[in-house]
C-alpha positions, 0 to 999 in steps of 0.5 A: 609737348602740347599737341594742337588741332589743325585750326590752332596750328594754322593760327600758330603758323601766322605768329612771329617770335617778335609779336606782342600778343593778346589772345582773346578767347584763349579757352584752355590756353593751349595755343599760348603754351605752344607759342611760348614753348615752340616759338620762345615768345616771352610774354602773352596775355591770354584772356577769356570771358569764362572764368572756368576756362581761365581756371583750367588754363592756369592748371595746365600753365602751372604744369608747364611752369609758364606762369611768368610767360602767360598772363591770364585774365578774365574779361570781355575782349580787349577790356582786360588790357591795362594802360601799361600793356604793350600790344601790337598783335591781337589773336581772336579765335573761336568766336562769331563774326559779330562778336569779333567785330564788336570787340574791335569796334568797342576798343578801336583806340587800342588798334592805333598801336596794333599792326597785326590781327589774326582772326578766326571767325566761326561764321560770316567770313565775308562780313568779317573781311569787309568789316576789318578792312574798313578799320584800316587793315588789309589781308596779308595772308589767310587759310581755310582748314576743315576739321571734323567737318567744320570749316575754319577761315583764319585771316591775317590782317595787317595795318594798311589799305588795299582795294578788293572786289566783292568776290575777294571780300566774299571768298578771300583774295589769297584763297582765290589766288591759290585756288585753294581746294578746301575753299572749292569744297566749302563753296560747293557746300554753300551753293547747295545750302543757298539753293535749298534756302532759296526754295524754302523762302516764300515768293512774297519775300522778294528782297530775301530771294534777291539777296540769296540769288546775289550770293549764289551769283558771286559764289558761282563766279568764284567757283568758275574761276577756281575751276578754270 
């Protein structure tokens, strides 16, 4: 059986058997193989912009005899979708925040039929939450994991609206509610990095310093809440 990393296992735990999935940035399609074998999902579209990754994925998929279950496609984001495809769930993992946002905004018409997004960004977690919420989604669930000293934030967005304050946008409403221990560790590292950055920014760059201080203020208030 395919053994997943903690990051991919967390993503898999957010998938339901009835989801009609496209997995963007599938790499070697290990997640998709796991979902078919473990959850019994009948069909998944797995795409990656790197042809070599898809070629490697095909070898593994052939090994597990899942060629009829996993539809491999080379291409950028949602552009690989065809008119006949029925998709209600999008998984995007291992990409940067701005690339993820671009994929979704460039194909916003596809989102009309997409009820669920499972997103793992490599950076700018707050910016990602803010941008996807503006596309008409709310945060149903989320988890932060630490793997090989790298923090991964996995968020499940569902179609609908909820209001969030700046602290929830920055650090995650559910993570804050649960007082997640890994979130506390992440915030401590972020605060330390921002303090170092603040000392490095020249005094003449007033606007930059103000922005950093605002970030620090938000993180310190969230830290206080988490430790209360």
